[in-house]
C-alpha positions in Angstrom: -74.7 -3.2 89.1 -78.1 -4.6 88.2 -78.5 -5.9 91.8 -78.1 -2.4 93.3 -80.8 0.2 93.8 -80.3 3.7 92.2 -78.7 5.3 95.3 -76.3 2.3 95.7 -75.3 2.5 92.0 -74.7 6.2 92.3 -72.5 5.7 95.4 -70.5 3.0 93.5 -69.9 5.1 90.4 -69.1 8.5 92.0 -65.3 9.0 91.9 -65.1 12.7 91.2 -64.3 13.7 94.8 -64.7 12.7 98.4 -68.0 10.9 99.1 -70.0 10.3 102.3 -72.4 7.4 102.0 -74.9 7.8 104.8 -76.0 4.2 105.1 -79.0 3.4 107.3 -79.3 0.0 109.2 -79.8 -2.9 106.8 -79.3 -0.8 103.7 -76.6 -2.9 102.0 -73.6 -0.8 102.7 -71.1 -3.7 102.4 -72.4 -4.4 98.9 -71.6 -0.8 98.0 -68.0 -1.0 99.4 -67.2 -4.3 97.8 -68.7 -3.4 94.4 -67.0 0.0 94.5 -63.6 -1.7 94.9 -64.5 -4.0 91.9 -65.6 -0.9 89.9 -62.4 1.0 90.7 -60.3 -2.0 89.5 -62.4 -3.3 86.7 -63.8 -0.1 85.1 -61.6 2.8 86.3 -58.4 0.9 85.8 -56.9 1.6 89.3 -54.5 -1.2 90.3 -55.8 -3.2 93.4 -52.4 -2.5 95.1 -53.3 1.2 95.0 -56.6 0.7 96.9 -57.1 0.3 100.6 -60.3 -0.5 102.5 -60.4 -0.2 106.3 -63.0 -1.3 108.8 -63.1 -2.1 112.6 -63.1 -5.8 113.0 -61.1 -8.7 111.6 -64.3 -10.5 110.8 -65.7 -7.6 108.7 -62.3 -7.2 106.9 -62.3 -11.0 106.1 -65.8 -11.0 104.8 -65.2 -7.9 102.7 -62.1 -9.4 101.1 -63.9 -12.7 100.3 -66.8 -10.8 98.6 -64.3 -8.7 96.5 -62.5 -11.9 95.6 -65.8 -13.3 94.1 -66.4 -10.1 92.1 -62.9 -9.8 90.7 -61.5 -13.0 89.1 -57.9 -14.2 88.7 -55.2 -12.1 90.1 -57.0 -8.8 89.8 -57.1 -8.4 93.6 -53.4 -8.8 94.0 -51.9 -6.3 96.4 -55.4 -5.1 97.6 -55.4 -3.9 101.2 -58.5 -4.8 103.2 -57.8 -4.5 106.9 -58.7 -3.0 110.2 -57.4 0.4 111.1 -54.9 -1.2 113.5 -53.6 -3.6 110.9 -53.0 -0.6 108.5 -51.2 1.3 111.2 -49.1 -1.8 112.0 -48.2 -2.1 108.3 -47.0 1.5 108.2 -45.0 1.1 111.5 -43.3 -2.0 110.2 -42.1 -0.3 107.1 -41.0 2.8 108.9 -39.8 1.3 112.2 -36.3 2.7 111.9 -37.5 6.3 111.6 -39.8 5.6 114.7 -36.8 4.3 116.6 -38.0 0.7 116.9 -35.8 -2.3 116.5 -36.9 -5.4 114.6 -39.2 -7.8 116.4 -40.9 -5.0 118.5 -43.7 -6.2 120.8 -47.4 -5.2 120.8 -49.0 -5.1 124.2 -52.6 -6.1 124.4 -55.0 -4.6 127.0 -54.0 -7.1 129.7 -50.2 -6.6 129.1 -50.8 -2.8 129.4 -52.8 -3.1 132.6 -50.2 -5.3 134.2 -47.4 -2.9 133.3 -49.3 0.1 134.6 -50.1 -1.8 137.8 -46.5 -2.8 138.4 -45.3 0.8 137.7 -47.8 2.2 140.2 -46.8 -0.3 142.9 -43.1 0.5 142.3 -43.6 4.2 142.5 -46.5 4.7 144.9 -46.8 1.5 146.9 -50.5 0.7 147.1 -51.9 2.5 144.0 -52.0 -0.7 141.9 -55.8 -0.9 142.1 -56.0 2.4 140.0 -54.5 0.6 137.0 -57.8 0.1 135.1 -58.8 3.7 135.5 -55.4 5.0 134.5 -55.3 2.7 131.5 -58.5 4.2 130.2 -57.3 7.7 130.7 -54.0 6.9 128.8 -56.0 5.3 126.0 -58.3 8.4 125.7 -55.2 10.7 125.6 -53.6 8.6 122.9 -56.8 8.5 120.9 -57.1 12.3 121.1 -53.3 12.7 120.2 -52.3 14.2 123.6 -48.7 13.4 124.5 -47.6 12.9 128.1 -46.1 16.4 128.4 -49.4 18.0 127.3 -51.4 15.7 129.7 -49.1 16.8 132.6 -49.3 20.5 131.6 -53.2 20.3 131.6 -53.5 18.3 134.8 -55.3 20.2 137.6 -56.4 17.8 140.4 -54.0 15.4 142.2 -55.8 12.5 140.4 -55.1 14.1 137.0 -51.5 14.6 138.0 -51.1 11.0 139.0 -52.6 9.8 135.7 -50.4 12.1 133.6 -47.3 11.0 135.5 -48.2 7.4 135.1 -48.7 8.1 131.3 -45.2 9.5 131.1 -43.7 6.6 133.1 -45.6 4.0 131.1 -44.4 5.5 127.7 -40.8 5.4 128.9 -41.2 1.7 129.9 -42.8 0.9 126.5 -39.8 2.5 124.8 -37.4 0.5 127.0 -39.2 -2.7 126.1 -39.2 -2.0 122.4 -43.0 -2.2 122.6 -46.1 -0.5 121.4 -49.7 -0.7 122.7 -52.9 -0.9 120.6 -53.4 2.9 120.6 -49.9 3.5 119.3 -50.7 1.6 116.2 -52.8 4.6 115.1 -51.0 7.4 117.0 -47.5 6.6 115.8 -48.2 6.8 112.1 -50.1 10.1 112.5 -47.2 11.7 114.4 -44.7 10.2 111.9 -46.6 11.7 108.9 -46.8 15.0 110.7 -43.0 15.3 111.2 -41.8 13.5 108.0 -43.6 15.0 104.9 -41.4 12.8 102.6 -42.7 9.6 104.2 -46.3 10.9 104.1 -45.9 11.6 100.4 -44.6 8.1 99.8 -47.7 6.6 101.4 -50.0 9.0 99.6 -48.5 7.8 96.3 -49.0 4.2 97.5 -52.8 4.6 98.3 -54.7 6.2 95.4 -58.2 5.4 96.8 -59.3 4.8 100.3 -62.6 3.4 101.5 -63.6 3.5 105.1 -66.4 1.4 106.7 -68.3 2.3 110.0 -66.9 5.9 109.8 -69.0 7.0 112.7 -66.8 4.8 115.0 -63.6 6.6 114.2 -61.7 8.5 116.9 -59.6 11.7 116.5 -56.4 9.8 115.5 -58.2 7.6 113.0 -59.8 10.6 111.4 -56.5 12.3 111.1 -54.8 9.2 109.6 -57.5 9.0 106.9 -57.1 12.8 106.2 -53.3 12.5 105.9 -53.4 9.4 103.6 -55.7 10.8 101.0 -54.0 14.2 100.9 -55.0 16.5 98.0 -56.0 13.6 95.7 -59.1 13.2 97.9 -59.8 9.7 96.6 -62.1 8.8 99.4 -65.4 7.0 100.1 -66.6 6.8 103.7 -69.6 4.8 104.7 -71.3 5.4 108.1 -74.4 6.1 110.1 -74.5 8.7 112.8 -77.5 6.9 114.3 -75.5 3.8 115.0 -72.6 5.5 116.8 -72.5 3.6 120.1 -68.8 3.6 121.0 -68.2 7.0 122.6 -66.9 5.2 125.7 -63.9 4.0 123.6 -63.2 7.3 121.9 -65.5 7.2 118.8 -66.7 10.6 117.5 -69.9 10.6 115.4 -69.2 14.3 114.8 -66.4 13.1 112.5 -69.1 12.7 109.9 -70.0 16.4 110.1 -66.3 17.3 110.3 -65.9 15.9 106.7 -68.1 18.7 105.3 -65.8 21.3 106.9 -62.5 19.6 105.8 -63.8 18.7 102.3 -66.2 21.5 101.1 -66.8 19.6 97.9 -68.0 16.5 99.8 -70.9 14.7 98.1 -73.5 13.0 100.4 -75.5 10.0 99.2 -78.2 8.5 101.5 -79.0 4.8 101.5 -82.5 4.7 103.1 -84.0 1.6 101.6 -83.8 -1.2 104.2 -83.6 -4.8 103.1 -83.9 -6.3 106.6 -87.0 -5.3 108.5 -90.8 -4.8 108.2 -92.1 -1.2 107.8 -93.5 -1.2 111.3 -90.1 -2.0 112.9 -88.5 0.8 110.8 -91.3 3.3 111.7 -90.6 2.6 115.4 -86.8 3.1 114.8 -87.3 6.3 112.8 -89.7 7.7 115.4 -87.3 6.9 118.3 -84.1 8.3 116.7 -85.9 11.5 115.6 -85.5 12.6 119.3 -81.8 13.0 118.7 -80.2 16.1 117.1 -79.1 15.4 113.5 -76.7 16.9 111.0 -78.0 14.6 108.3 -81.7 13.5 108.3 -82.8 10.2 106.9 -85.9 8.0 107.0 -85.5 4.2 106.6 -88.2 2.5 104.5 -88.8 -1.0 103.3 -90.8 -3.0 100.8 -91.2 -6.0 103.1 -94.7 -5.2 104.3 -96.1 -3.5 107.4 -95.6 -6.4 109.7 -96.7 -7.5 113.2 -97.2 -5.0 116.1 -94.2 -4.6 118.5 -95.0 -6.3 121.7 -94.2 -4.8 125.2 -94.3 -7.5 127.9 -94.7 -6.4 131.5 -93.2 -8.9 134.0 -93.3 -9.1 137.8 -89.5 -9.3 138.3 -86.3 -10.5 136.6 -87.0 -14.2 137.2 -90.5 -13.9 135.7 -88.9 -11.9 132.8 -86.4 -14.7 132.0 -89.0 -17.5 132.3 -91.5 -15.5 130.2 -89.0 -14.9 127.3 -87.9 -18.5 127.2 -91.6 -19.7 127.3 -92.4 -17.1 124.5 -89.6 -18.4 122.3 -90.6 -22.1 122.7 -94.3 -21.2 122.1 -93.5 -19.1 119.0 -91.2 -21.8 117.6 -94.0 -24.4 118.0 -96.6 -22.1 116.5 -94.5 -20.9 113.5 -92.3 -23.9 112.9 -89.1 -21.8 113.1 -85.5 -22.7 114.2 -83.9 -21.7 117.5 -81.2 -19.8 115.6 -83.9 -17.4 114.4 -84.2 -15.9 117.9 -81.9 -13.4 119.6 -82.1 -12.0 123.2 -80.4 -8.6 123.5 -79.6 -6.7 126.7 -77.7 -3.6 127.8 -75.3 -5.3 130.2 -73.6 -8.8 130.4 -75.0 -9.4 133.9 -78.5 -9.6 132.5 -77.8 -12.9 130.7 -77.3 -15.0 133.8 -81.0 -15.7 134.6 -81.8 -16.1 130.9 -79.0 -18.7 130.6 -80.4 -20.6 133.7 -84.0 -20.5 132.3 -82.7 -21.8 128.9 -80.7 -24.6 130.6 -83.7 -25.6 132.7 -85.8 -26.0 129.5 -82.9 -27.7 127.8 -82.8 -25.1 125.1 -79.4 -24.8 123.4 -78.0 -21.2 123.2 -74.9 -19.4 122.1 -73.5 -16.6 124.3 -71.6 -14.0 122.2 -68.9 -11.9 123.8 -67.9 -14.5 126.3 -64.2 -14.8 127.0 -62.4 -16.9 124.3 -60.3 -19.7 125.6 -57.1 -18.1 124.3 -57.9 -14.8 125.9 -57.9 -16.2 129.4 -54.9 -15.0 131.5 -53.6 -18.5 132.5 -53.7 -19.6 128.8 -51.9 -16.5 127.7 -49.3 -17.1 130.4 -48.5 -20.6 129.3 -48.7 -19.7 125.6 -46.0 -17.0 126.3 -43.9 -19.7 128.0 -44.4 -22.0 124.9 -43.4 -19.1 122.6 -40.3 -18.5 124.6 -39.5 -22.3 124.5 -39.8 -22.1 120.7 -38.0 -18.7 120.3 -35.7 -17.5 123.1 -35.6 -14.1 121.5 -39.4 -13.4 121.7 -39.3 -10.2 123.8 -43.1 -9.9 124.2 -43.3 -13.4 125.6 -40.3 -12.8 127.8 -41.9 -9.6 129.3 -45.2 -11.3 130.0 -43.8 -14.2 132.1 -40.6 -12.9 133.5 -42.5 -12.2 136.7 -45.2 -14.9 136.5 -44.8 -16.5 139.0 -43.0 -13.7 140.9 -39.2 -13.8 140.6 -38.5 -10.4 142.2 -37.7 -9.0 138.8 -39.1 -5.4 139.2 -40.0 -3.1 136.4 -36.8 -1.0 137.0 -34.7 -4.2 136.4 -36.6 -5.1 133.3 -36.5 -1.5 132.1 -32.7 -1.3 132.4 -32.5 -4.6 130.6 -34.8 -3.2 127.8 -32.7 0.0 127.5 -29.5 -2.1 127.1 -31.2 -4.4 124.6 -32.3 -1.3 122.5 -29.0 0.3 122.6 -27.2 -2.9 121.6 -29.8 -4.0 119.0 -30.3 -7.4 120.6 -33.1 -9.3 122.3 -33.8 -9.2 126.0 -32.6 -12.8 126.4 -29.3 -12.0 124.5 -28.8 -8.9 126.7 -28.8 -10.9 129.9 -25.7 -12.7 128.7 -23.9 -9.4 127.8 -24.9 -7.2 130.8 -22.3 -6.4 133.4 -22.6 -5.3 137.1 -22.1 -1.7 135.9 -25.5 -1.8 134.2 -27.6 -3.5 136.9 -27.4 -4.1 140.7 -25.9 -7.6 141.4 -29.1 -9.0 142.9 -31.2 -8.1 139.8 -28.5 -9.4 137.4 -28.3 -12.7 139.4 -32.0 -13.3 139.2 -32.1 -12.6 135.4 -29.3 -15.0 134.8 -31.0 -17.7 137.0 -34.2 -17.2 135.0 -32.4 -17.5 131.6 -30.5 -20.6 132.8 -33.8 -22.2 133.9 -35.5 -21.5 130.6 -32.5 -23.0 128.7 -33.1 -26.2 130.8 -36.8 -26.2 130.0 -35.9 -25.9 126.3 -33.6 -29.0 126.6 -36.3 -30.9 128.5 -38.8 -30.2 125.7 -36.6 -31.3 122.8 -37.0 -34.5 120.9 -39.6 -36.9 121.9 -40.0 -35.6 125.5 -42.1 -32.7 124.2 -45.2 -32.2 126.4 -43.6 -34.0 129.4 -41.0 -31.2 129.5 -43.8 -28.6 129.5 -45.6 -30.4 132.4 -42.3 -30.6 134.3 -41.9 -26.8 133.7 -45.3 -26.2 135.3 -44.3 -28.3 138.4 -40.9 -26.6 138.7 -42.3 -23.1 138.8 -45.4 -24.2 140.9 -47.8 -22.5 138.6 -50.7 -24.2 140.4 -49.5 -22.5 143.6 -49.3 -19.2 141.8 -52.9 -19.6 140.7 -54.0 -20.5 144.2 -52.6 -17.3 145.6 -53.9 -15.1 142.8 -57.4 -16.4 142.3 -60.6 -15.2 144.1 -61.4 -18.7 145.4 -60.2 -22.3 145.3 -62.9 -23.2 142.7 -61.6 -20.4 140.4 -58.0 -21.5 140.8 -59.0 -25.1 140.0 -60.9 -24.1 136.9 -58.0 -22.0 135.7 -55.5 -24.9 136.3 -58.0 -27.1 134.4 -57.6 -24.7 131.4 -53.8 -25.1 131.6 -54.2 -28.9 131.6 -56.6 -28.7 128.7 -54.0 -26.7 126.7 -51.1 -29.2 127.4 -53.4 -32.1 126.6 -54.3 -30.4 123.4 -50.7 -30.0 122.5 -50.1 -33.7 123.2 -53.1 -34.7 121.0 -51.9 -32.5 118.1 -48.4 -34.1 118.3 -49.8 -37.6 118.5 -52.6 -37.4 115.9 -50.7 -35.3 113.3 -47.3 -36.8 114.0 -45.6 -33.4 114.4 -43.0 -32.1 116.9 -43.7 -29.8 119.8 -42.6 -26.7 117.9 -45.1 -27.3 115.1 -47.8 -28.1 117.6 -47.2 -24.8 119.4 -47.2 -22.9 116.1 -50.6 -24.3 115.3 -52.0 -23.2 118.7 -50.5 -19.7 118.3 -52.8 -19.3 115.3 -55.7 -18.9 117.7 -57.6 -16.7 115.3 -58.5 -20.0 113.5 -60.0 -21.3 116.7 -62.1 -18.2 117.1 -63.3 -18.5 113.5 -64.3 -22.0 114.2 -66.2 -20.8 117.2 -68.1 -18.4 115.0 -69.0 -21.2 112.6 -70.2 -23.5 115.4 -73.1 -21.2 116.4 -75.3 -23.2 114.2 -79.0 -22.9 113.4 -80.2 -24.6 116.6 -79.1 -22.1 119.2 -80.8 -19.1 120.7 -78.4 -16.1 120.4 -77.6 -14.1 123.5 -75.7 -10.9 123.3 -75.4 -7.3 124.4 -76.8 -4.6 122.1 -73.2 -3.4 121.5 -72.3 -6.9 120.2 -75.4 -7.2 118.0 -74.4 -4.3 115.8 -74.1 -5.4 112.1 -76.2 -8.6 112.8 -79.8 -9.4 112.0 -82.3 -12.0 113.3 -85.9 -12.8 112.3 -87.2 -12.5 115.9 -85.7 -10.2 118.6 -86.3 -9.8 122.3 -84.9 -6.8 124.0 -85.0 -7.4 127.8 -84.8 -4.8 130.6 -86.5 -1.8 128.9 -86.3 0.2 132.1 -84.9 3.5 133.3 -81.3 2.9 134.7 -80.9 -0.2 132.6 -81.7 1.2 129.1 -80.9 4.1 129.3 -78.1 3.1 131.7 -77.9 4.9 135.0 -74.3 6.1 134.3 -75.4 7.6 131.0 -78.5 9.3 132.7 -76.2 10.9 135.3 -73.7 12.0 132.7 -76.4 13.5 130.5 -75.5 11.1 127.6 -79.0 10.0 126.7 -78.4 10.4 122.9 -75.9 7.5 122.8 -78.3 5.3 124.8 -81.1 6.2 122.3 -78.8 5.2 119.5 -78.1 1.9 121.3 -81.9 1.2 121.6 -82.1 2.1 117.8 -79.4 -0.5 117.0 -81.3 -3.1 119.0 -84.6 -2.4 117.3 -83.1 -2.5 113.8 -81.7 -6.0 114.4 -85.2 -7.4 114.1 -86.4 -8.6 110.7 -90.0 -9.9 111.4 -90.9 -9.5 115.1 -89.7 -7.4 118.0 -90.7 -7.9 121.7 -89.5 -5.7 124.6 -89.7 -6.7 128.2 -89.7 -4.8 131.5 -89.9 -5.8 135.1 -91.9 -4.1 137.8 -89.1 -4.8 140.3 -85.6 -6.2 140.4 -83.1 -7.3 143.0 -80.1 -5.1 143.1 -77.2 -5.3 145.6 -79.2 -7.6 147.8 -82.4 -5.5 147.9 -85.5 -5.3 145.8 -86.1 -2.0 143.9 -89.1 -0.8 142.0 -88.5 -0.2 138.2 -89.7 2.5 135.9 -90.4 1.8 132.2 -87.7 3.1 129.9 -88.4 6.6 128.5 -87.7 5.0 125.0 -91.0 3.1 125.1 -92.8 6.4 125.4 -90.9 7.7 122.4 -92.1 4.8 120.1 -95.3 5.1 118.0 -97.9 4.0 120.6 -100.4 2.8 118.0 -97.9 0.2 116.8 -97.3 -1.3 120.3 -99.2 -4.3 121.7 -99.1 -4.5 125.5 -98.9 -7.9 127.3 -98.8 -8.9 130.9 -99.7 -6.7 133.9 -103.4 -7.1 133.1 -103.0 -5.7 129.5 -103.6 -9.0 127.7 -107.0 -9.1 125.8 -109.1 -12.2 125.8 -109.1 -12.2 121.9 -105.3 -12.2 121.8 -105.0 -15.0 124.3 -107.6 -17.1 122.4 -105.8 -16.5 119.1 -102.4 -17.5 120.5 -104.0 -20.6 122.1 -105.5 -21.7 118.7 -102.1 -21.2 117.0 -100.3 -23.3 119.6 -102.9 -26.0 119.2 -102.5 -25.9 115.4 -98.7 -26.1 115.9 -99.0 -29.2 118.1 -101.3 -30.9 115.6 -98.8 -30.2 112.8 -96.0 -31.6 115.0 -97.7 -34.9 115.5 -99.2 -35.0 112.0 
């Protein structure tokens, strides 16, 4: 407790009712959550198995659990739940699957599986509507987040487009049921509906969770808010930590108004504000406070710091986007030389992923190592997921999720209606899809569909035999040749180069399997099991960022991180704020995004803008972002476009010269 400030200590010790901790950027909220868990167990005597803490990412949950483990020794943390919302929902569903009508081994569809299923259903029902899959997927996700069932969506549909989406939602849900599958949104939706209709099950879970802590509360959607409300019941053992100024995920259903809703649902709610910032200089915080004051607020707060006033915030005018990229890279190299810093101290933030391309080229040209966050992980690539599904099916013939992913990859004329009928039969007979093929008769399916299913099953049995014993990876390579996966990629890729690159990823995967088998002396099944644990690979990727790489990421991806020196590029109208948000009148969320970007900076902050940019093949003139006008002008130092002063240039030149002398000393 001695390491906490008075407000943090108060938040840790308050257990007399529901508590909202309004935690500003860099105010040490994770310390409050982890120490409160330790306080509940160590001082209040609540068993760890009766406490649950939920957050939004696996990484945040992992870090939280590690920190609690250091505070509580021995087996004091036994049974403690620290998870994401979706993991908590999955835990509830697994225990209550029979009531939910799910059989054991149900599948969970990720975004790609969902999109493919919706596209196949659209093509089957409407012919050429498959290109609407992404839009319909988003609508279905929003409906599920807002707890709207298909019948309600259909009843409220007005336009033909609304009716198409609602019908697709109904059809999609039926297919999921037939496949004994859930999608990501169901992991929250299903428990809330279950609790609503089964008070006895709800009471059981309320007795299981005596105290609930929720991180990043401003990012909760309607279903997540209801799940929290249901679980805590009348006991109201609840601490939520959030910051309405950092709510930047409305596009995926987040409702910052859930913070205000707490006051209505819990009249006895106590609010504690964490306003002392341990990250940034006072000047950076003054800029952030001044900017965000332009948004409407239910709760007001002012971040402050004891880290000194700090350097002015620089605004760099550039001629165009190429000049911007070259200028930022030159600035980083110059600053590193003058201040003897590390490349890992610098972050370049932007509104959209497309803005990183020229920066990457400029860094490569200067041979500056960098790490691009938010790039596609190797195991998230479609071709890798396809082959991993085949490998899982080789290992376990009853893996329904793997079966559904690759039954039609490459195309085998197994339509969604055939697979749906197979799924219904498997559900009714409590068996896997693979087992159902052996039991189905012509009275359940047309002869042609049944024949193709049996051919696929027989072929997979042959693959399994080919991969047994010492043959291993050679059997996998033979499988790829037999089904002409390379030809499938050729006909489903945008160019020959893309198809070659995707096939290269497949070869990399099979070579990796062979290497694991050879070096670790394990069989194919064990080697596949290790690759399935891809989360370990992603953790390793996180650890490999290292201190010698400039960090590149979107402002959305930067949330929760901090860097000594930050560059925000593209501070222009229609970039930040984004054109779509300007047209939709959603400026407040864009302002919150700019606020998040600014509060990542610890020591220095520079913002760039271009006078013109190329867009869709033509050059357009750019206007400075309105957010620059909303910053305290006395704290800005303008550079470029004729704004540089002779004194500032002279001072920088002397610092660079001193840096060079130190380098060679």
